[in-house]
C-alpha angles and dihedrals in degrees: 000000000000091000093054126098108244118222136178115203129183106181099189127181088251107029137017110225122192138172132192143148089263098041115036096196130000115189115171135147118280093245145048147201137253114251089235094056090050090051092052091048094050096038092146092060092227100100118125100202108118122210133172116242122227141186127178130204086229091072107017117199094031118113124197135184124218130178146119092284099056088099092058099047127094094225120112104282109215105208129198087207112130138099109210112079088347096159092052093055116112094227092050093052092045096050090046086060094045089054093050089052094045091058093063120066102200134058122245138071122317140179112221135197107202132195117190139153143238130201110280094248090059096054109116094008132106087267091067089052088049092052092049088054090055092060109024119090134025124337123188111197134168110212115184090339091308116120114225118184107195118188110192100206097174130025117187113190119199132181102274101241092054090077093074092053090048088050087060097041101049130046127222092267088063092251128129107266109172107032094185088070089069092058100039135097106230129187115201132192115196112189109196133172097268105018141019113224124199127189143176113219117191114187090338092307118114115238108220095209092057090051122105141146119210112203092225131090139149093292089071089058092051092045093050091049092047089053091051091050093050092047090055093047120008090198092065094080090196119186132191089253096049088046091051089050091057099031095118090060128089090221134044112229110206089173140335089278099039125061132159124201108234107165100103094042092044091054091047092051094047091050094050093046094048091046091052094049092047094048090052087049094051088052092054099036102043090160110042092163092078090072118093088203135009117205131196118202141146137085093292093063091093092061105031106030095099091062094047092047088054088047098048106023097199097041116144112232108202108234099214091040098156095057105027099094093050092045091048089052090051094048091048088053091052089048093052089047091055092044088054093047090051090049093051092045091050089050091051090051093050089048090051089049092050091048090050 
């Protein structure tokens, strides 16, 4: 395992997050554009938006563009957002490959040890096996004309929220950092785009009766607000992505001539969503005092954390909430690599002693 490139990936419904030695934190939208749609949008050839270009051997001849600005363009955004049969979808498979390629800076052939996560409710089910099949094996990708052949030798799948705990527990050298984490009973709330996962982790072991996936995340907030905007003005053509880009404003600007006030409706939708998630959490976690620590993480923290801080006064909000799961997965991979190295070294020492 010590010869493998270690990666941590959190392919969420809203954002793809990745971590490796080459790339210390990749956060990009969970979707991409076709090359043709980008060409049409930049028909003058003077645009300054930069994308990375990809082609996969899974679908030869199809070129796609991925980068930070895909949310802001008018091209047809091909999202990986869904729940049913998500890992079987074409776009999910493609974006997972693009992510693997983006976490290695050079071209060539590489062996990879990957740690990733699945929603808590999917752990130990056929969905976990389907996710492993997406990543494990050989991937042949062209990225900006450079060929990258990536062989995922090992794919370790953890409950998604566990990544943030591992991020606290292990340092960036793959060594134990905070030993008290290993003996603590931790409740974790991971608010994503499509779901909110809650887990109880006792001494780094998941407790099934504390585990629950609530099928609501921040995407529902953006979708409801987009529906409201379009009901006020059908010419606005608001989408969850366009709403997300303007969510900090009190008005939605469909164009320089068309604006829709959204502040009151936005506050109402956020409140109702937060109250629903908290109510579901109360049902599952009837006794929250048993936890030594409660952690809040995930991409929805930015929007919903005030409600959770009011609900659990001493809740710990992960500072780097968008990236913590992926970085925790990567750190865990480093720890496993070091554990394997130590085991091999111990076996070698024993062999020398036996021969002597």
